[in-house]
N, C-alpha and C positions, 0 to 999 in steps of 0.2 A: 643514669648510672654514674657513680662517683668516679672522678678521674683516676684515683688510685686503683679502683676495681677494673677500670678499662685497661690500665697499664698491665695489671696482672693477667687479664684475659689475653691481651696481645702477646705478652711475654711467653705464655704457654704455647703460642704458635711458633715461637722462634726456637724450635728444638735444635739441639746439636746435630749436625749432619755428618754421617760417616763418610770419610773420604772414599770408601769403596763404592759409594753411589755416584761418584763424579763422572764415571764413564758408563752411564746407562746405555742400553741398546738404542734409545732414541735421543741421547745427548752425549755425543762423543767429545772428549776433551782434546780439542785441536789447538795447537799453539796459536796465539794471536801475535802477529808481527807488526812492527812499526815500519815506516818507509825505510829507515836506515838498515833494517834487516834484509831488504831485498837487493840482490846483486844487480838487478836491471834498472834500479832507480838512482838517479843522480840528484843528491840533495842540493846541489848548486844551481839546479835548473827546475823547470816545471812550475806548478802552482801549489797544490795541496801538500806536496812533499818537499817544498823548498825550505831549506834551513834558515835560521836567523831572521824569521819574519817578526814584525811587530805584533801582528794579529796572531793570536794563539789558535792555530788550526790543528785539529786532531784527526788522526787516521788509525784505523785498526783493520788488519788484513788477516784472513784465515783461509787457508787453502783446502779445497776439497772437503767442505763441511758436510754437504748433503750429497747423497748418491741416489739417482732415480733412473731406472732403465739403463743401467750400465753407464750413465752419464754423471760426471761429478760437477757439482756447483760450488764455487767459492763465494765468500762474503767479504765485502769491503764496507766499512762504516766510516763516514766522514762527518766530523763536527766542524763546520766551516766558520762559525763565529761571525757571520756576516749580517745577522738580523738587526743589530743595533740595540738601542736602549729605549725604555719607556719611562714614564714619570715615576717619582718616588724612589729613584735609585736602582730600579730593577733593570736587568739586561736580558736580551733575547739572543739565543743562538739557535742554529738549526742542525739537526742530524739527518743525514741522507743515507739510505741503505741501497747498496748496489750488489748484484750478484755477478760472478764471473763464470763464463762458460766457454767451451771450445767454439771457435768461429765456424767449425764444420757442422754445428748443430743448428737446425732451423727451429727456433724457440716456439714459433707459432704453430708448428706441426706436431708438438708434443701434447700429451694429456695435460689437463689444467693443473697448475700448481700455484699456490699463493704464498706470500711471505707476510707475516704479521710482525709489527714492532710494538713493544709495550713501553710505557713511561710510568713513573710514579711521581705524583705531585709536580708534573711538568719537568722532571729531571730524570737522571739515570737512577737505577735501583741501588739501594745501600746493601752493604754486606750483613749477613747474619753470622758469619764466622770472623775470626780475628784478623785474617788477612785475605785479600782478594787474590784469586787465582788468575794468572794471565793466560788462561785458555778459554775455550768456548764452553767449558763446564758451567752449569748453572747452580752447582751445589753450594757456592758461597753466597748466593742470594735467595735460593729457594730450597725447601725441603723436597724430598722425593714425591710426597703426596700432592704438592702444588702442581707439578708437571702433569700428574694424573688428572687433576681437576681441570686443567686447561685442555687436556686431550678430550675429556668428556664433553666439555663445552663445544669444542670444534666438531666432534663427531655427532653432536646433537643438532647441528645446523642442517636445515633442509633447503636446498636450492631449487627454485621452481623452473630454472632455465631462462636463457636470454638475459638481457640487462633491464634493470628497474630504474625508476626515476625517484629521486628524493623529493621532499616537500619544497625544495628550491628549484626543482626542474633539472637538476644535474643527473646525468646518466650514471648508474651505479652497477659495477660488475659483480661477479660472484665474490671476488676478494673483498670489495668494499662492504658488501652485505655480510660476509663472514666476520669481518672486523667489528661491525656494529652488533652482530649477534653475540660475539664473545663478551663484548663490553656489557651488554644488557643481561647476559647470563650471570655475570659475576656481581653486578650492581646490587641486587636485592639483599645480598649478604653484607653484614656490617664490616666483616673483615675477610681478606683473602691472604692466607699465609702470613698472618701477623701484620698485614698492611691494611690501611683504610681502603675499602673497595671503591668508595666514591672519588678517590684521588688517582685511580688507575685510568690510563688513557691507552686506547688501542687503535692502530691504523694498519692498513695493509694494501697490497698491490699484487698484480700478477707477475710471476716469474716465467711460467710456461703456459702454453695454450693459446686460444684464438685472441685473447685480449692482451697478450704480452707484447711489449714493445720490441719490434724487430730491428730498431736502430741502436747500435752500440753508442756509448758516450765516451768522451775522453776527459778524464779528470786532469790530465797533464798533456799539454800541447807539446812538451819536450821533456827529456830527462827520464823517460821510462814510465810505464803505467803502474798505478797503485793496485796491483792485482797479483795473485799467486795461484797457479803458475803464470809466468810473465806472458805467455802466448795467448792467454784467455782474453776475451772481450768482456767489457763491463756493460750492464744494463741497469738503469735505475728502477727501483721497485717502490720505494715509499720515502716520505719525508715527515719529520715531526719538529715542531718548534719547542724549544726549551726556555724556561723562565727561571731566573735565579738572581740572587743578590750577590753582587761582586765584592771582591775585597778579601775573602777568606779562602784558605786552602783546606781547612779542617772543619769537620762537622762533629757535633757532640755525639758521644756514644749513647746507645739506646737507654742505658741505665744511669746516665750521668745526671748530676744535679741540674745542669743547664737544660737537658732534655726534659727533666721533670717539670721545670718551669714552663716548658712549651706545651705541656699537657698532651703530648703525642708520644707513642711508644717508639716511633721510628719515622724518619722522613727522608726525602730525596737526597741523593749524593752529588748534586750539582752536575758537573761535567766529568766527574772522576769515578763514577760507579760503572755498572754494567747495564747494557741495553738488551733485554731478552728479544730474541728473534725466533719465530716459529715457522718452520717450513711445513706446508700442508700439500700433500701430493695425492691427486686423484688418479685412479687407473683409467678413467674415461669420463666423458661429459656426464654420464648418468650415475657415476659412482657416488654413494652417499656415506661411505665409511673410509675416509682417506687415511693414508699413513701420515703420522705427525712426528716431526723431529724438532729438536730444540738446539739453539746455539745462543749463548749469552756473550755478546760482543762488548769490547771496550775500546777506547781510542787513546792514542799517545801523540806527543809532539813528533815532528819528523825525526828528531834525534832519539826517540824512544822514551822520553821523560813524561811524567804525569802532567796533565793539563792544569793550569790555574783555573779557579772558579771566577774568571772574568774574561772579557773578550781579548784584552791585550796583556802582554807580559808586564808592561810598565804598571806601577801601582796606580789605581784609579782614584783620582781626587774626588770623583763624584759618588764614590761608593757610600751607600747609606748603611751605617753601622748601628745598630740599636733599634732598627725597625722591628716591631713585634712579629714573631713567627706566625701567629694566628692571622695577623693582617696580611702577611706575605702570602699565605695560602689562599686567603679570600680573594685577593687580587689575582693570584695565579689561576685559580679555578675559574673565575669569571672570564679572564682573558683567553684561556685555552678553550673555554666553551664557545666563545665568539669565533675562534679559529676553526672549530670542528664543523 
């Protein structure tokens, strides 16, 4: 298919989304806070929330995003920028997903619940609307039917029970297998919601149930924890590696001349877009029709500013400018495949 026809096909998938859809029953529009928005956090102390760092660390915090069995779960997404660089001027960063929950809840005694994280081209998801919404609404990156497709993929998953082993001998939980299933479910289609299906990446981990981590983590040894409400404990769920070219803070619009030259209708948003998170809640170990909820997270500097698309705030002298986009994605896809 000719590139112009491909662009037209994908453009049809980027329908204008009604703002009335942004607070769907399974995708509440909860405000995403930065560290500076939290009264319990001291920006002069701590680690991920410390102000005036050379390294560009990003944090996004959303309170009481999911509710299950009268228990509220919060989300904290951290882009720690610690992975470093690889050849040809590319840089790696990592995004880690945490959920917050009351310390009075025994997470291992709850029915199983998974959290899935999605990437596009090894980066955050780009907007399909003019401006990004600083809430957990997914309407600025997905149309309503896209969430329905993801729900169908998740509810088509059949779990045989117990843990399985991958071809590398690594034990895989229900949530690991679910993430692989969703990825394989979407892959046969050329596109998903106006995006190349082959550039989608999905990972996941347990929030609740027998495989959940019972040990809370501390993102801040001092200065208050990056969670809301402040009395919640944080548990790590999943982690994804990001690959990007440093040096630029802007990406071309989907219909721009620059993007036309890239022969792709849309591409990843570096560290500045949204990361879709899917909460999957089972009523019991035997439940095969889980409740599915969505939250699209983003990260900010400790002061609440947009992150640069490089690891440090200082201009990178090693930034490779003029490396072809197609080559970028070839390197990125190969590298992320090795990590998976």
